[in-house]
C-alpha positions as CSV (number, residue, x, y, z in Angstrom):
1,M,23.8,-94.9,55.9
2,T,23.7,-97.9,58.1
3,I,26.9,-99.9,58.0
4,D,27.2,-103.2,60.0
5,F,30.6,-102.9,61.5
6,N,29.8,-105.5,64.0
7,K,29.3,-108.3,61.5
8,N,32.9,-109.3,61.6
9,S,34.7,-109.7,65.0
10,D,37.4,-107.2,64.1
11,G,34.9,-104.5,63.5
12,L,36.0,-104.0,59.9
13,V,34.2,-103.9,56.6
14,P,35.7,-104.4,53.2
15,V,36.0,-101.3,50.9
16,I,36.2,-101.6,47.1
17,I,37.8,-98.5,45.6
18,Q,36.7,-97.7,42.0
19,D,37.7,-94.8,39.7
20,F,34.7,-92.6,39.2
21,I,35.5,-91.9,35.5
22,T,37.0,-95.0,34.1
23,R,35.1,-97.4,36.4
24,Q,38.2,-99.5,37.0
25,V,38.6,-101.2,40.4
26,L,41.7,-99.8,41.9
27,M,42.1,-101.6,45.2
28,L,40.5,-103.2,48.2
29,G,40.9,-102.0,51.8
30,Y,39.2,-102.1,55.1
31,M,37.5,-99.6,57.3
32,N,36.3,-99.5,60.8
33,K,33.9,-96.9,62.1
34,D,36.6,-94.3,62.7
35,A,38.1,-94.7,59.4
36,Y,34.7,-94.3,57.7
37,E,33.9,-91.1,59.7
38,K,37.3,-89.6,58.9
39,T,36.7,-90.4,55.1
40,V,33.4,-88.7,55.2
41,E,34.8,-85.7,57.1
42,T,37.9,-85.2,54.8
43,S,36.6,-86.5,51.6
44,K,39.8,-88.5,51.3
45,V,39.7,-92.3,51.7
46,T,41.0,-93.5,55.1
47,F,41.4,-97.1,55.8
48,F,42.2,-99.1,59.0
49,S,45.5,-100.6,58.4
50,R,45.6,-104.2,59.7
51,T,49.4,-104.2,59.4
52,K,50.0,-101.0,61.3
53,Q,46.9,-101.3,63.6
54,R,45.9,-97.6,63.1
55,L,44.0,-95.3,60.7
56,W,45.8,-94.7,57.4
57,T,44.7,-92.1,54.9
58,K,45.7,-93.4,51.4
59,G,48.3,-90.9,50.1
60,E,49.4,-89.5,53.6
61,E,53.0,-90.3,52.7
62,S,53.0,-90.6,48.8
63,G,50.6,-87.7,48.1
64,N,48.6,-90.1,46.0
65,F,45.2,-89.4,47.6
66,L,41.8,-91.0,46.7
67,N,39.4,-88.1,46.6
68,V,35.8,-89.4,47.4
69,V,33.1,-88.8,44.8
70,S,30.5,-91.2,46.4
71,I,30.0,-93.9,48.9
72,K,27.5,-96.8,48.6
73,N,26.6,-99.6,50.9
74,D,25.9,-103.1,49.6
75,C,22.6,-105.0,50.1
76,D,23.9,-106.6,53.5
77,N,25.2,-103.3,54.8
78,D,28.7,-104.8,55.3
79,T,30.7,-103.8,52.2
80,L,31.4,-100.3,50.8
81,L,31.9,-99.2,47.2
82,I,33.7,-95.9,47.1
83,K,34.1,-94.0,43.8
84,V,37.0,-91.8,43.8
85,K,39.2,-89.4,41.7
86,P,42.7,-90.7,42.3
87,E,45.7,-88.5,42.5
88,G,48.4,-90.5,40.9
89,P,49.0,-94.3,41.1
90,T,46.9,-96.2,43.7
91,C,49.1,-99.2,44.5
92,H,52.1,-98.7,46.8
93,K,54.1,-100.4,44.1
94,G,53.6,-97.4,41.8
95,T,51.0,-99.0,39.6
96,D,47.6,-97.6,38.7
97,S,45.8,-100.5,40.5
98,C,46.7,-103.2,42.9
99,W,46.1,-105.7,40.1
100,N,48.7,-104.0,38.0
101,E,46.0,-102.8,35.4
102,T,46.3,-99.5,33.6
103,N,43.6,-97.2,34.8
104,E,42.0,-96.3,31.5
105,A,38.5,-95.8,30.3
106,S,37.0,-98.7,28.5
107,F,34.0,-98.8,26.4
108,G,33.5,-102.4,26.5
109,F,33.1,-104.0,23.0
110,L,33.5,-100.7,21.3
111,S,37.1,-100.6,22.7
112,E,37.7,-104.1,21.5
113,L,36.4,-103.1,18.1
114,E,38.7,-100.1,18.1
115,N,41.7,-102.5,18.7
116,V,40.5,-104.8,15.9
117,I,40.4,-101.8,13.5
118,K,43.8,-100.7,14.5
119,S,45.2,-104.2,14.1
120,R,43.7,-104.5,10.6
121,R,44.9,-101.1,9.6
122,M,48.5,-102.0,10.6
123,N,48.6,-105.7,9.8
124,A,45.9,-106.9,7.5
125,D,46.1,-107.6,3.8
126,A,43.9,-105.0,1.8
127,E,43.0,-107.8,-0.5
128,K,41.5,-109.8,2.3
129,S,40.3,-107.3,4.9
130,Y,37.5,-104.7,4.3
131,V,39.0,-102.5,6.9
132,A,42.5,-102.5,5.5
133,S,41.1,-101.9,2.1
134,L,39.3,-98.8,3.3
135,F,42.5,-97.4,4.9
136,K,44.4,-98.2,1.6
137,K,41.8,-96.1,-0.4
138,G,42.3,-93.1,1.9
139,I,40.4,-90.6,3.9
140,N,38.1,-89.5,1.1
141,K,36.8,-93.0,0.7
142,I,36.3,-93.5,4.4
143,A,34.5,-90.2,4.8
144,Q,32.4,-91.1,1.9
145,K,31.4,-94.3,3.6
146,V,30.4,-92.5,6.7
147,G,28.3,-90.1,4.7
148,E,26.6,-93.0,3.0
149,E,25.8,-94.8,6.2
150,A,24.5,-91.5,7.8
151,V,22.0,-91.2,4.9
152,E,21.0,-94.8,5.1
153,I,20.3,-94.5,8.9
154,V,18.1,-91.4,8.2
155,I,16.2,-93.2,5.6
156,E,15.6,-96.2,8.0
157,A,14.6,-93.9,10.8
158,K,11.6,-92.8,8.8
159,D,10.4,-96.4,8.3
160,D,9.3,-99.0,10.9
161,N,11.8,-101.7,10.2
162,E,13.7,-101.9,13.6
163,E,16.2,-104.5,12.3
164,L,17.2,-102.4,9.4
165,F,17.4,-99.2,11.5
166,L,19.6,-100.9,14.1
167,N,21.9,-102.5,11.4
168,E,22.3,-99.2,9.7
169,G,23.2,-97.6,13.1
170,A,25.8,-100.4,13.6
171,D,27.2,-99.7,10.1
172,L,27.4,-96.0,10.9
173,L,29.2,-96.5,14.1
174,F,31.7,-98.9,12.7
175,H,32.6,-96.6,9.8
176,Y,32.8,-93.6,12.2
177,L,35.3,-95.6,14.3
178,I,37.4,-96.2,11.2
179,L,37.2,-92.5,10.3
180,L,38.3,-91.5,13.9
181,Q,41.4,-93.7,13.5
182,A,42.1,-92.4,9.9
183,K,42.2,-88.9,11.5
184,G,44.3,-90.0,14.5
185,Y,41.6,-90.1,17.2
186,T,39.7,-92.5,19.4
187,L,36.4,-92.7,21.2
188,K,38.2,-91.3,24.2
189,D,38.8,-88.1,22.4
190,I,35.0,-87.9,21.7
191,V,34.0,-88.8,25.2
192,K,36.4,-86.0,26.5
193,I,34.6,-83.5,24.5
194,L,31.1,-84.7,25.6
195,E,32.2,-84.8,29.3
196,G,33.4,-81.1,28.9
197,R,30.0,-80.3,27.5
198,H,28.2,-82.0,30.3
Protein backbone atom coordinates (compact mmCIF):
# COMPACT_ATOMS: atom_id res chain seq x y z
CA MET A 1 0.00 0.00 0.00
CA THR A 2 1.33 3.41 -0.98
CA ILE A 3 0.56 6.15 1.52
CA ASP A 4 1.51 9.76 0.81
CA PHE A 5 2.93 10.83 4.17
CA ASN A 6 4.62 13.79 2.46
CA LYS A 7 1.43 15.48 1.28
CA ASN A 8 1.18 17.43 4.53
CA SER A 9 4.19 19.24 5.91
CA ASP A 10 3.89 17.47 9.28
CA GLY A 11 4.14 13.99 7.69
CA LEU A 12 0.75 12.96 9.08
CA VAL A 13 -2.29 11.44 7.40
CA PRO A 14 -5.80 11.40 8.86
CA VAL A 15 -7.13 8.01 9.94
CA ILE A 16 -10.83 7.23 10.21
CA ILE A 17 -11.60 4.43 12.68
CA GLN A 18 -14.74 2.39 11.94
CA ASP A 19 -16.21 -0.56 13.81
CA PHE A 20 -15.93 -3.61 11.57
CA ILE A 21 -19.27 -5.06 12.65
CA THR A 22 -21.56 -2.08 13.26
CA ARG A 23 -19.95 0.18 10.62
CA GLN A 24 -20.12 3.09 13.08
CA VAL A 25 -17.37 5.69 12.79
CA LEU A 26 -15.67 5.75 16.18
CA MET A 27 -12.94 8.36 15.95
CA LEU A 28 -10.45 10.27 13.85
CA GLY A 29 -6.72 10.25 14.53
CA TYR A 30 -3.44 10.84 12.73
CA MET A 31 -0.57 8.57 11.75
CA ASN A 32 2.93 9.13 10.56
CA LYS A 33 4.91 6.38 8.86
CA ASP A 34 6.16 4.94 12.18
CA ALA A 35 2.64 4.81 13.64
CA TYR A 36 1.38 3.05 10.52
CA GLU A 37 4.19 0.47 10.64
CA LYS A 38 3.59 -0.22 14.33
CA THR A 39 -0.15 -0.61 13.66
CA VAL A 40 0.56 -3.18 10.93
CA GLU A 41 3.11 -4.99 13.11
CA THR A 42 0.96 -5.24 16.26
CA SER A 43 -2.57 -5.27 14.73
CA LYS A 44 -3.47 -2.61 17.30
CA VAL A 45 -4.13 0.93 16.12
CA THR A 46 -1.25 3.29 16.95
CA PHE A 47 -1.48 7.00 16.26
CA PHE A 48 0.97 9.85 16.33
CA SER A 49 -0.21 12.05 19.18
CA ARG A 50 0.08 15.68 18.15
CA THR A 51 -0.35 16.71 21.81
CA LYS A 52 2.27 14.36 23.26
CA GLN A 53 4.48 14.44 20.13
CA ARG A 54 5.00 10.68 20.24
CA LEU A 55 3.52 7.39 19.10
CA TRP A 56 0.43 6.45 21.06
CA THR A 57 -1.26 3.06 20.91
CA LYS A 58 -4.96 3.49 21.58
CA GLY A 59 -5.64 1.60 24.80
CA GLU A 60 -2.08 1.62 26.12
CA GLU A 61 -3.35 3.10 29.40
CA SER A 62 -7.07 2.25 29.41
CA GLY A 63 -6.88 -1.25 27.89
CA ASN A 64 -9.47 -0.15 25.32
CA PHE A 65 -7.50 -1.29 22.29
CA LEU A 66 -8.62 -1.01 18.68
CA ASN A 67 -7.86 -4.37 17.05
CA VAL A 68 -7.23 -4.02 13.33
CA VAL A 69 -9.38 -5.96 10.90
CA SER A 70 -8.50 -4.11 7.69
CA ILE A 71 -6.73 -1.00 6.44
CA LYS A 72 -7.72 0.83 3.27
CA ASN A 73 -6.23 3.83 1.57
CA ASP A 74 -8.38 6.46 -0.12
CA CYS A 75 -8.20 7.45 -3.80
CA ASP A 76 -5.53 10.13 -3.15
CA ASN A 77 -3.37 7.87 -0.94
CA ASP A 78 -3.51 10.40 1.89
CA THR A 79 -6.30 9.19 4.21
CA LEU A 80 -6.73 5.78 5.84
CA LEU A 81 -9.87 3.90 6.80
CA ILE A 82 -9.15 1.32 9.48
CA LYS A 83 -11.88 -1.15 10.40
CA VAL A 84 -11.49 -2.44 13.93
CA LYS A 85 -12.91 -4.60 16.66
CA PRO A 86 -12.85 -2.27 19.68
CA GLU A 87 -12.23 -3.46 23.22
CA GLY A 88 -14.43 -1.22 25.32
CA PRO A 89 -15.28 2.43 24.67
CA THR A 90 -13.21 4.30 22.10
CA CYS A 91 -13.37 7.87 23.37
CA HIS A 92 -11.15 8.97 26.27
CA LYS A 93 -14.34 10.35 27.87
CA GLY A 94 -15.69 6.80 28.18
CA THR A 95 -18.20 6.88 25.33
CA ASP A 96 -18.42 4.41 22.46
CA SER A 97 -17.36 7.03 19.94
CA CYS A 98 -15.84 10.50 19.97
CA TRP A 99 -19.22 11.83 18.81
CA ASN A 100 -20.96 10.40 21.88
CA GLU A 101 -22.93 7.95 19.73
CA THR A 102 -23.79 4.44 20.87
CA ASN A 103 -21.89 1.83 18.88
CA GLU A 104 -24.80 -0.33 17.82
CA ALA A 105 -25.56 -2.07 14.56
CA SER A 106 -28.05 -0.22 12.39
CA PHE A 107 -29.92 -1.66 9.48
CA GLY A 108 -30.81 1.69 7.97
CA PHE A 109 -34.49 2.09 7.22
CA LEU A 110 -35.30 -1.34 8.71
CA SER A 111 -34.06 -0.11 12.10
CA GLU A 112 -36.26 2.99 11.72
CA LEU A 113 -39.19 0.73 10.87
CA GLU A 114 -38.52 -1.40 13.95
CA ASN A 115 -38.68 1.77 16.06
CA VAL A 116 -41.96 2.82 14.45
CA ILE A 117 -43.45 -0.63 15.12
CA LYS A 118 -42.29 -0.44 18.73
CA SER A 119 -43.76 3.02 19.15
CA ARG A 120 -47.09 2.01 17.64
CA ARG A 121 -47.21 -1.06 19.86
CA MET A 122 -46.66 1.02 22.98
CA ASN A 123 -48.51 4.23 22.20
CA ALA A 124 -50.89 3.98 19.27
CA ASP A 125 -54.67 3.57 19.37
CA ALA A 126 -55.67 0.13 18.06
CA GLU A 127 -58.68 1.76 16.40
CA LYS A 128 -56.42 3.99 14.29
CA SER A 129 -53.20 2.00 13.88
CA TYR A 130 -52.95 -1.24 11.92
CA VAL A 131 -49.81 -2.23 13.85
CA ALA A 132 -51.41 -1.54 17.23
CA SER A 133 -54.49 -3.50 16.18
CA LEU A 134 -52.37 -6.54 15.30
CA PHE A 135 -50.65 -6.45 18.68
CA LYS A 136 -54.05 -6.12 20.37
CA LYS A 137 -55.31 -9.23 18.53
CA GLY A 138 -52.34 -11.23 19.82
CA ILE A 139 -49.61 -13.58 18.68
CA ASN A 140 -51.90 -15.97 16.82
CA LYS A 141 -53.19 -13.23 14.51
CA ILE A 142 -49.69 -11.86 13.94
CA ALA A 143 -48.31 -15.31 13.12
CA GLN A 144 -51.27 -15.93 10.83
CA LYS A 145 -50.50 -12.71 8.91
CA VAL A 146 -46.87 -13.79 8.44
CA GLY A 147 -48.10 -17.13 7.11
CA GLU A 148 -50.50 -15.43 4.69
CA GLU A 149 -47.80 -13.11 3.39
CA ALA A 150 -45.38 -16.04 2.98
CA VAL A 151 -47.90 -17.91 0.85
CA GLU A 152 -48.59 -14.79 -1.21
CA ILE A 153 -44.90 -14.23 -1.97
CA VAL A 154 -44.52 -17.86 -3.04
CA ILE A 155 -47.45 -17.44 -5.44
CA GLU A 156 -46.02 -14.20 -6.85
CA ALA A 157 -42.57 -15.79 -7.24
CA LYS A 158 -44.07 -18.17 -9.80
CA ASP A 159 -45.45 -15.31 -11.90
CA ASP A 160 -43.63 -12.59 -13.83
CA ASN A 161 -45.06 -9.51 -12.15
CA GLU A 162 -42.02 -7.98 -10.43
CA GLU A 163 -44.03 -5.22 -8.76
CA LEU A 164 -46.40 -7.66 -7.08
CA PHE A 165 -43.53 -9.93 -6.07
CA LEU A 166 -41.59 -7.05 -4.47
CA ASN A 167 -44.69 -5.70 -2.72
CA GLU A 168 -45.46 -9.11 -1.25
CA GLY A 169 -41.83 -9.30 -0.11
CA ALA A 170 -42.23 -5.96 1.63
CA ASP A 171 -45.46 -7.16 3.26
CA LEU A 172 -43.77 -10.35 4.47
CA LEU A 173 -40.79 -8.51 5.92
CA PHE A 174 -43.02 -5.91 7.60
CA HIS A 175 -45.17 -8.54 9.27
CA TYR A 176 -42.11 -10.58 10.25
CA LEU A 177 -40.71 -7.50 12.04
CA ILE A 178 -43.99 -7.27 13.94
CA LEU A 179 -43.82 -10.96 14.82
CA LEU A 180 -40.23 -10.59 16.05
CA GLN A 181 -41.28 -7.83 18.43
CA ALA A 182 -44.31 -9.78 19.57
CA LYS A 183 -41.92 -12.57 20.58
CA GLY A 184 -39.51 -10.11 22.25
CA TYR A 185 -36.80 -10.08 19.56
CA THR A 186 -35.33 -7.71 16.97
CA LEU A 187 -33.38 -7.93 13.73
CA LYS A 188 -30.17 -7.87 15.77
CA ASP A 189 -31.07 -11.28 17.22
CA ILE A 190 -31.54 -12.72 13.74
CA VAL A 191 -28.33 -11.14 12.43
CA LYS A 192 -26.41 -12.61 15.38
CA ILE A 193 -27.58 -16.10 14.40
CA LEU A 194 -26.71 -15.53 10.74
CA GLU A 195 -23.26 -14.25 11.70
CA GLY A 196 -22.71 -17.36 13.83
CA ARG A 197 -23.62 -19.55 10.88
CA HIS A 198 -21.34 -17.58 8.59
